[in-house]
C-alpha positions as CSV (number, residue, x, y, z in Angstrom):
1,M,159.2,-132.8,49.5
2,S,159.2,-129.4,47.7
3,D,161.9,-126.9,46.9
4,G,159.5,-124.1,46.3
5,R,160.0,-124.1,42.5
6,R,157.1,-124.5,40.0
7,Y,157.6,-127.4,37.7
8,E,155.6,-126.6,34.6
9,P,155.7,-128.5,31.3
10,I,156.5,-126.4,28.3
11,E,157.0,-126.9,24.5
12,H,160.5,-127.9,23.3
13,P,161.4,-127.4,19.6
14,G,161.5,-130.7,17.8
15,W,159.5,-132.6,20.4
16,F,155.9,-133.8,20.5
17,G,154.3,-133.2,23.9
18,L,154.9,-130.7,26.7
19,F,157.5,-131.5,29.3
20,T,159.9,-130.1,31.8
21,R,163.6,-130.6,32.0
22,D,163.5,-129.7,35.7
23,E,164.7,-132.4,38.2
24,Y,162.5,-132.8,41.3
25,P,164.4,-133.3,44.5
26,G,165.1,-136.9,45.1
27,A,164.0,-138.0,41.6
28,L,166.0,-140.0,39.1
29,R,168.3,-137.6,37.3
30,N,167.6,-136.4,33.8
31,G,169.3,-138.7,31.3
32,T,168.9,-141.8,33.5
33,R,168.1,-144.9,31.4
34,I,164.9,-146.5,32.7
35,V,162.8,-149.6,32.2
36,K,159.0,-149.9,32.6
37,V,158.3,-152.2,35.5
38,L,154.5,-151.8,35.9
39,T,151.8,-151.6,33.3
40,L,148.1,-150.9,34.0
41,P,145.1,-151.2,31.7
42,G,145.2,-148.4,29.2
43,D,149.0,-148.0,29.2
44,A,150.6,-147.8,25.8
45,H,153.9,-149.4,26.8
46,P,154.4,-152.9,28.2
47,V,156.7,-153.9,31.0
48,G,160.3,-154.1,29.7
49,T,160.1,-151.0,27.5
50,R,163.2,-148.9,27.8
51,G,163.6,-145.2,27.8
52,V,165.3,-142.1,29.2
53,V,164.2,-139.5,31.8
54,L,163.7,-136.1,30.3
55,G,162.5,-134.4,33.5
56,S,160.5,-134.9,36.7
57,M,157.9,-133.1,38.8
58,G,156.1,-133.9,42.0
59,H,153.9,-132.7,44.8
60,P,153.8,-134.0,48.4
61,E,150.1,-134.9,48.2
62,V,150.1,-136.3,44.7
63,G,153.5,-138.0,44.3
64,L,156.4,-138.0,41.8
65,G,156.2,-138.4,38.1
66,Y,158.6,-138.4,35.1
67,F,158.6,-137.2,31.6
68,V,160.3,-139.9,29.5
69,E,161.2,-140.6,26.0
70,W,160.6,-144.3,25.1
71,E,163.0,-146.0,22.7
72,T,159.9,-147.1,20.7
73,K,158.6,-143.5,20.4
74,T,161.6,-141.1,19.9
75,R,161.1,-137.3,20.3
76,V,157.7,-137.9,22.0
77,A,157.6,-136.9,25.7
78,V,155.3,-139.0,27.9
79,F,154.4,-138.5,31.6
80,V,154.8,-141.6,33.7
81,E,154.0,-142.2,37.4
82,A,157.2,-143.0,39.4
83,N,156.0,-146.4,40.5
84,K,155.8,-147.6,36.8
85,I,159.5,-147.2,36.0
86,D,162.9,-147.9,37.6
87,A,166.5,-147.2,36.6
88,A,167.6,-149.8,34.0
89,P,170.2,-152.2,35.3
90,G,173.7,-151.7,34.1
91,R,172.9,-148.3,32.7
92,A,174.6,-145.1,34.0
93,S,172.6,-142.0,34.6
94,G,173.4,-138.7,32.8
């Protein structure tokens, strides 16, 4: 699914790492509290790590991904594939 916009990561003052605050159609909304549900070799954060969605981007041939801020690494934007996170139970989205 695409809405024709370009989703490009940019610098944000006070943050480490480029990210977008855009919301890709059908993605979890920015501000949604998330939890990591899948960890693969080389990942820095284990299953159960909590965070918040900063933005999302996707492509029909590549899939959906999110820029997140993990509770263990504040003010650091990290890109995560959609299948590795889920909305945290009992947490409202922003």
